[in-house]
N, C-alpha and C positions, 0 to 999 in steps of 0.2 A: 231743941237746938235754937230754935228760932222762937219769939213769942213776942210781938207783939199790941199791946195791949189799950184800947180804950184810945189810941192817936188820932190827935187832929192836928191837921197840916196846913199852916197861911205863909202868905207872901206878900210884906205890905198892907197887912190887914184882914186880905183877903183870902175868904177859908175856901182851898184846894180839894181836901180830904175831911171826911167828919168819924170821929169812931170809930176808925179803922182796930180790928180783931184778927189773932191770924196767928196760927202755928203750926210750923214744920217740922217735923218729925226726922232724926237721921233715915236716910235713905230714899226719905218721901220726894215725890214729886207734883208742885204745884205751880199752875197758870193763869196767871192773872189776866184778865181777856175783858175788855172793855171799847166802847169806840172812841173816836179818837178826842184826847180833850181830856178823858177822865181820870184820868191820876196814873194808870200805871204804873207809870215810869216815876212819876212823883214819890209812889211807896219808895223804887231801889232809890232812890239817892236819900230818902231818909233815913233809909238803913244804914246806910254811909255817913249820913250826918253832912248832908252840904249846906255849903256857909247860907245859899239862900234862904231857906226853909226855916220860918217858925216853927215850934214844936211842944206840944201837951200829949201828958200819957208817956207812955214808956217801950224800949224795945230791949230784948234780952238776948244775948245769944252766950251759951254756955254756961247760965244764968246770971251773968255779967250784963250790969246793967251798961249798955254803949248808947243810950241816947244822945249825952253830950260827950261820949269820946271824941278824941281826934280820932279825923277819916285814915290817918296809918295804922294808928294803933288797931284799929277797925277791921285793917285789913290784913295785920300783921296776926290777926287771932282768925283767920282764917275763912274770910268771908272773900269772896272774887267776884269781881263784876264786867262783866265782858257785855259793851253797848252798841247800840247798830253802826256808832263812824269813833272807833278808836282814835286817838290823840297821835299823830302825829310828832316825832320827837328827832329833830335835828342836831347830829352830830355824835349822836349817843345808837352804841352798837346796840342789836339784841344779844349778844353775848354779854358787852359792860353791865346792862340795864337786867339781867336774872340773875346775873354775876351778884352784885348788888342787890339786891330784893335778899336771895340767900343768904350775905352776910347780915344784913337786916334783923329776920329772921332767926340769926343764931346757929344759920344752917347751912354751915360753910361745904363746896366740893372742891378738890384740887382739881388740877387743869384735865389729866386722864381722864377721869371718872365724869367731868362736868362733858369733855365732846365728845365722850361714849351716848351717854345719854342724851346730847344736841343728834347726833347721828343718827338716835333709835326715834326718835319723838321726830323728826324731820321727816324719817321712810314712813312713819305712821300717816303722818298728815296729809303728804304726798307734796313735801317742801326740797326743795334743790337744799343739799348740806351749806352749799354757800349762802342760806336764807341767814343764819345765823349771826355776820357778820353785813349783814345791812342796817343803815340807821332806820330805827325804832317806827316802822307802816308808814317811813318815805317812799314814795312814788312807789306807791301799793295799789293793786285793785281791791275794789270789796272786800273778795273772796279771799286776797292773802291776807289783808288784815284779820281778817275773822279765825284765821287759821294759827296767824302769826303770834294774837291773844291766846292764841289754846296752847301754844307752845309754851307760852307762859305757866298755864293753869298745869302743866303738865308737871312742869318742873316744883311750885310753888305748894301743891299738894294741899287742897282747899278746903274745907269741910261745910261751904256752904257754896253755890254757883249761881250768881243770878246773870238770867241770858235777860237785856232787854234789847228784843227786835235785833236778836242775832242775823235769822236767816234773812233780815232785809236784803234786796240788791243781790244776792245769792241764786246763783241756779241750782240745781234738783241735784247733781252731782258733789257741790259742793256743800249743802244743807246734809245729803247723809254722811260725807266723810265728818262734817261736825257732829251729828248726831251720834252716828259711832263712835268716835271717838270718846263723847262724855258719856257715853254708855259704857264703855272697857273702864272706864274711871272711875264710874261710881259703885260697879261692879267690886273693884278691890277692895275700895276706900269707904265706903256706904253713904258716900256726902247723900246731900238731898237741895236740891235745884229749886229755884224758882225763874219760872219763865215768864216774857213778857211776847206777846206774840198776835198779831192778825190771822196769821196764816196756817192751815190747816197741817202743812205736810209737815213743820217740824214736831209738833203735838201729834198727828200720827207713826210717828219714828222712837218720842220719846216712851208717850203712853202718859201723862199725867195722873196722880190720884188723885188727885183735888181741881177741882177748877172753881175759881171766884169770877162771879161777875161784878165790874166795879163799872157803877150808873150813880147816876145822883151823892155827888162826890162821897159815895158812902160802898161797902160791898154789901151790894144789893140781895144776893143769893151765892151759894157753895153748892156744889155738888160734883157728880163724878161723870163717868163718860156719858152717861146720859142729859145731863147739862151742856157737856161738848158739843153732843150732840144736836144738843132744841140750838145752839149758839149759832153754828154752820147752819141749820138748814132754815131757821126762822130772821137770824137779823135779830138787832138788839134792838128794834122798834119793837118788836114781836113782846121784850118784856118793860119797855117804859108803859102800852097798854096795860100789864097787868099790874104796874107795881104797887096801887091805889089796893088793891088785892090778896096783896103778899101782904102789906101792912095791918089790912084790916085782921087776917088769917093770924097774924100774931100777934093781935091784941088778943 
């Protein structure tokens, strides 16, 4: 589904990430972990082709090269990005934004079906039904913003969901609602997930198939549950001490 080949990212000639290779297949859950500033969010932004990044290498989605595609085109193809700080949009209601997005995807809904889905999804997310008429993320708590973004996810039905520290600032109940909503959606859609987080709670609930450790500007190590356990128990300094050994083993 998503394939990143030899991706190097720079900002103002400063290299942030070097030679990133990553493949995510339908239905898989991948987690990016690493210390602050390691470049986890940068990978997410590169997938969406953030304007500030200079890239070499290729990013393929559904066998189409999206390395230099416009961000709106990438979103229309089925990539959904949920960040730790969703943008506030004054003067535009959730309903207006969602109906506009569906029209852009050539998937319009008549008002009756739209309202019915609004009620269903709001109930699922434990949001008041009036939420759909509020301005997008304006005067909302952190948890409300994340749920509001998930409301959009349920309507747009993406193929790949990027969760960039979505659990930041959420209490345990909100994290459980977020993870349950995503898991239920994944069961019916076979979508893939790319998760960036520092916290074990979301990972324990979503149970990633693969964990990628980002250090020293690259993917230092990839593994499964045993790697996740090692990271959580030993911390990142543990891997810093083993960097030379790992490179010698690879040679």
